[in-house]
C-alpha positions in Angstrom: 93.2 125.9 155.2 89.6 126.1 156.9 88.4 123.4 159.1 84.7 122.2 158.5 83.0 120.0 160.7 80.8 116.9 159.0 78.3 114.6 160.4 78.9 111.0 159.2 77.3 107.8 160.0 80.0 105.3 162.5 79.9 102.7 159.8 81.3 105.3 156.9 83.7 106.7 159.4 85.4 103.4 160.1 85.2 102.5 155.9 87.3 105.9 155.3 89.4 105.6 158.0 90.4 101.8 156.8 90.9 102.9 153.3 92.8 106.3 154.4 95.4 104.1 156.6 95.9 101.8 153.8 96.6 104.6 151.4 98.7 106.3 153.9 96.6 109.4 154.5 94.9 111.1 157.2 91.2 110.9 157.2 91.3 114.9 156.2 93.4 114.2 153.1 91.5 111.4 152.2 87.9 113.4 152.2 89.6 116.3 150.5 90.5 114.1 147.7 87.3 112.4 147.4 85.4 115.9 147.1 87.9 117.2 144.7 87.1 113.8 142.8 83.4 114.0 143.5 83.5 117.8 142.2 85.7 116.9 139.1 83.3 114.2 138.0 80.4 116.3 138.5 81.9 119.1 135.9 82.5 116.6 133.5 79.4 115.0 133.6 77.7 118.6 133.0 80.1 119.3 130.4 78.5 115.9 128.9 75.2 116.9 129.2 75.9 120.2 127.5 77.4 118.1 124.7 74.1 116.2 124.4 72.1 119.3 124.4 74.2 120.5 121.6 73.8 117.7 119.5 69.9 117.4 120.3 69.5 121.0 119.7 71.9 121.1 116.3 71.7 117.4 115.0 74.8 116.4 112.5 73.6 117.4 109.0 74.3 114.9 106.4 77.3 115.2 104.4 78.9 118.0 107.6 81.8 115.7 108.1 82.2 114.5 104.7 85.8 115.8 104.9 86.9 114.0 108.0 87.6 110.3 106.5 90.9 111.4 104.8 92.1 112.9 108.4 90.9 109.5 110.3 93.4 107.5 108.2 96.3 105.7 110.2 99.6 105.8 108.6 101.0 102.3 108.0 
């Protein structure tokens, strides 16, 4: 693992330490998890943007999904 130095304001460090302690984690472990979560969230947002752009570029055509209703029926 690589050591990285960061500058954080005191209030943020206090809050991170408090939450990390409550979760039974070290500050570093908490920060790693938070950074992974942030990166995953950003990746999801980018996929959603691409998806939205795709539908803006090529909207659903009338009748395009007419075959799907029978696939969406829930069994009794």
